C-alpha positions as CSV (number, residue, x, y, z in Angstrom):
1,X,26.8,60.2,-42.9
2,X,24.5,63.2,-43.4
3,X,21.4,64.0,-41.2
4,X,18.9,66.5,-42.6
5,X,15.5,67.8,-41.6
6,X,13.5,67.9,-44.8
7,X,9.9,68.8,-45.8
8,X,7.6,66.1,-47.1
9,X,4.1,66.8,-48.6
10,X,1.1,64.9,-49.7
11,X,-2.7,64.9,-49.3
12,X,-2.2,65.6,-45.6
13,X,-0.5,69.0,-46.5
14,X,3.1,69.1,-45.3
15,X,5.2,68.0,-42.4
16,X,8.9,67.6,-41.7
17,X,11.1,64.5,-41.5
18,X,14.6,63.5,-40.5
19,X,16.7,61.8,-43.2
20,X,20.0,60.1,-42.8
21,X,22.0,58.9,-45.8
22,X,25.3,57.1,-45.4
23,X,28.3,58.1,-47.6
24,X,28.3,54.7,-49.4
25,X,25.4,53.0,-51.1
26,X,23.1,51.9,-48.2
27,X,22.7,48.4,-46.9
28,X,19.0,48.9,-46.8
29,X,16.4,51.7,-46.2
30,X,14.6,51.8,-42.9
31,X,11.6,53.8,-41.8
32,X,11.6,55.0,-38.2
33,X,8.3,55.6,-36.5
34,X,8.4,57.7,-33.4
35,X,6.6,57.4,-30.1
36,X,4.0,60.0,-28.8
37,X,6.9,62.1,-27.6
38,X,7.4,63.3,-31.2
39,X,10.5,63.7,-33.2
40,X,12.9,64.2,-30.3
41,X,16.6,64.3,-30.0
42,X,16.4,60.6,-29.1
43,X,14.7,60.0,-32.4
44,X,17.4,62.0,-34.2
45,X,20.0,59.8,-32.5
46,X,18.2,56.6,-33.8
47,X,18.0,58.0,-37.3
48,X,21.7,59.1,-37.2
49,X,22.7,55.8,-35.7
50,X,21.2,53.9,-38.6
51,X,23.0,56.1,-41.0
52,X,26.3,55.5,-39.2
53,X,25.6,51.8,-39.4
54,X,25.2,52.0,-43.2
55,X,21.4,52.3,-43.5
56,X,19.4,55.0,-45.1
57,X,16.7,56.1,-42.6
58,X,13.8,58.5,-42.4
59,X,11.4,59.5,-39.6
60,X,8.4,61.6,-40.6
61,X,6.7,63.8,-38.0
62,X,3.2,62.4,-37.2
63,X,2.5,65.0,-34.5
64,X,2.8,68.2,-36.6
65,X,5.8,69.4,-34.6
66,X,4.5,68.7,-31.1
67,X,7.1,67.7,-28.5
68,X,5.1,66.8,-25.3
69,X,7.0,66.7,-22.0
70,X,4.4,64.9,-19.9
71,X,2.1,61.9,-20.4
72,X,-0.9,64.2,-20.1
73,X,0.6,66.5,-22.8
74,X,1.4,63.5,-25.0
75,X,-2.2,62.2,-24.8
76,X,-3.5,65.7,-25.7
77,X,-0.9,65.8,-28.5
78,X,-2.2,62.6,-30.0
79,X,-5.8,63.9,-29.9
80,X,-4.7,67.1,-31.6
81,X,-2.4,65.5,-34.2
82,X,-3.4,64.8,-37.8
83,X,-6.2,62.2,-38.1
84,X,-5.6,58.5,-38.9
85,X,-6.0,59.0,-42.7
86,X,-3.5,61.8,-42.7
87,X,-1.0,59.8,-40.6
88,X,-1.3,56.8,-42.9
89,X,-0.5,59.2,-45.8
90,X,2.4,60.7,-43.9
91,X,4.0,57.3,-43.3
92,X,3.5,56.3,-46.9
93,X,4.9,59.6,-48.2
94,X,7.9,59.1,-45.9
95,X,8.5,55.7,-47.3
96,X,8.2,57.0,-50.9
97,X,10.6,59.9,-50.2
98,X,13.1,57.5,-48.5
99,X,13.1,55.1,-51.4
100,X,13.7,58.0,-53.9
101,X,16.5,59.6,-51.8
102,X,18.3,56.4,-51.1
103,X,17.7,54.7,-54.4
104,X,17.1,51.6,-52.4
105,X,13.7,50.0,-51.7
106,X,12.4,50.4,-48.1
107,X,12.6,47.0,-46.5
108,X,12.7,47.7,-42.8
109,X,10.8,49.6,-40.1
110,X,11.5,50.4,-36.5
111,X,8.8,51.8,-34.2
112,X,8.7,52.9,-30.6
113,X,5.5,52.5,-28.5
114,X,2.8,54.3,-30.7
115,X,5.3,54.0,-33.6
116,X,5.5,50.3,-33.2
117,X,1.9,49.9,-34.2
118,X,2.6,52.0,-37.3
119,X,5.7,49.9,-38.1
120,X,3.5,46.8,-38.0
121,X,0.8,48.5,-40.1
122,X,3.5,49.4,-42.6
123,X,4.6,45.8,-43.0
124,X,1.0,44.6,-43.4
125,X,0.6,46.4,-46.7
126,X,0.8,50.0,-45.6
127,X,4.3,50.5,-47.2
128,X,4.9,47.8,-49.8
129,X,8.2,45.9,-49.5
130,X,8.8,46.1,-45.8
131,X,10.1,42.7,-44.7
132,X,11.7,43.3,-41.3
133,X,10.0,45.2,-38.4
134,X,11.4,46.1,-35.0
135,X,8.8,46.9,-32.3
136,X,10.0,48.6,-29.1
137,X,7.4,48.2,-26.4
138,X,4.3,48.3,-28.6
139,X,2.6,46.9,-31.6
140,X,-0.7,46.6,-33.6
141,X,-3.3,44.3,-32.3
142,X,-4.4,41.3,-34.5
143,X,-6.0,40.0,-36.6
144,X,-3.3,40.2,-39.2
145,X,-3.3,39.5,-43.0
146,X,-1.1,36.8,-44.3
147,X,2.5,37.8,-44.2
148,X,6.0,36.4,-44.6
149,X,7.7,39.4,-42.8
150,X,9.9,39.0,-39.8
151,X,9.2,40.9,-36.5
152,X,11.4,41.6,-33.5
153,X,9.8,42.7,-30.3
154,X,11.7,44.5,-27.4
155,X,9.8,44.8,-24.1
156,X,10.6,45.5,-20.5
157,X,9.7,42.9,-17.9
158,X,8.0,45.7,-15.8
159,X,6.2,47.5,-18.7
160,X,2.7,48.5,-17.5
161,X,1.5,49.7,-20.9
162,X,2.6,46.8,-23.2
163,X,3.7,43.9,-20.9
164,X,5.5,40.9,-22.1
165,X,2.3,38.8,-22.1
166,X,0.9,41.1,-24.8
167,X,4.1,41.0,-26.9
168,X,4.1,37.2,-26.7
169,X,0.4,37.2,-27.9
170,X,1.4,39.5,-30.8
171,X,4.2,37.0,-31.7
172,X,1.7,34.1,-31.7
173,X,-0.6,36.1,-34.0
174,X,2.3,36.9,-36.4
175,X,3.2,33.2,-36.5
176,X,-0.4,32.3,-37.2
177,X,-0.4,34.7,-40.1
178,X,2.7,33.1,-41.6
179,X,5.4,35.4,-40.4
180,X,8.3,34.9,-38.1
181,X,8.8,36.7,-34.8
182,X,10.9,36.8,-31.7
183,X,10.4,38.6,-28.3
184,X,13.2,39.9,-26.1
185,X,12.3,40.7,-22.5
186,X,14.6,43.1,-20.6
187,X,14.5,42.5,-16.8
188,X,13.8,45.4,-14.6
189,X,12.8,47.7,-17.5
190,X,9.6,49.6,-18.1
191,X,8.1,51.4,-21.1
192,X,10.4,53.8,-23.0
193,X,13.5,52.1,-21.6
194,X,15.3,52.7,-24.9
195,X,14.8,56.5,-25.0
196,X,17.6,58.4,-23.1
197,X,15.5,61.5,-22.4
198,X,13.0,59.4,-20.4
199,X,13.4,58.6,-16.7
200,X,12.7,55.0,-17.6
201,X,15.8,54.8,-19.7
202,X,18.1,51.8,-19.1
203,X,21.4,52.3,-20.8
204,X,22.5,48.6,-20.7
205,X,19.2,47.3,-21.9
206,X,18.9,49.9,-24.6
207,X,22.4,49.1,-25.9
208,X,21.6,45.4,-26.0
209,X,18.3,46.1,-27.8
210,X,20.1,48.3,-30.4
211,X,22.7,45.6,-31.2
212,X,20.0,43.0,-31.6
213,X,18.1,45.5,-33.8
214,X,21.0,46.0,-36.1
215,X,21.8,42.3,-36.3
216,X,18.1,41.6,-37.1
217,X,17.8,44.2,-39.9
218,X,20.7,42.7,-41.9
219,X,20.8,39.1,-40.6
220,X,19.4,35.7,-41.5
221,X,15.7,34.9,-41.4
222,X,14.3,34.2,-37.9
223,X,13.2,30.8,-36.9
224,X,9.5,30.6,-36.1
C-alpha cells in the first residue's frame, strides 16, 4: 500500500490531498472528509488504514493547510478557510482525482464531525456514484433529496455537539428520503472519540467503530 501527499487543483486554485492506493485492484474507492482539525496524522492513519484494507482512499484538505490545536483555533480556521463554493469544488475535485487514480468509481465516503456533513452532501448528489456513507459524530441536516444510499452513524452517548438524539433524527430523515441507515451509540464517549490525538479518544470504541465501518463499506445492504 502506498500513501502519498499530492496536489489537486480546480476553480478553487490548488490544495493538497492524501491518497492511498492498495497494491492490488481496489475493492472500492472511498472519499475521506476530515474534521475541523484538518488533515492530521489521525486522518493520515484513516486513509492508510483504508489502503491496507484494500480500498483506494483520498482526503482533500478543506482548510488550506491549517492544523488547529484548540477549539477556538478550529473555529477561526473554519472562518478563514475556503468558502462554501470552493469547498464543494475541492470535494468534487478530490472525488474525480480518486476515480482516475484508482480506476474504480468512488462509491463510499467517510466523514468526521464537520466532514460528516460533507460526506452526506457528497451522497446527495455532490459526488455522483456514492452509495455508502459513514458519519462519525456529525451529519448534514435535512431535508434530503430522494436517495437509495446507505448511511452508518457513529456517535458517543455523551456527545454534547451531536448527541444521539440528533443522529437518530438524521436516520429517520434518511429513511423518509428512501435510504437506509443505522446508528451505533458508544457508551461513555464524547465527540472526537475516534481520533487518537484528541483527549476524548476512546481506543476500544474507536476500534469497534472502525470494524463496523469496514464491514459496512463492503457488506450487504442495511435493513431500514
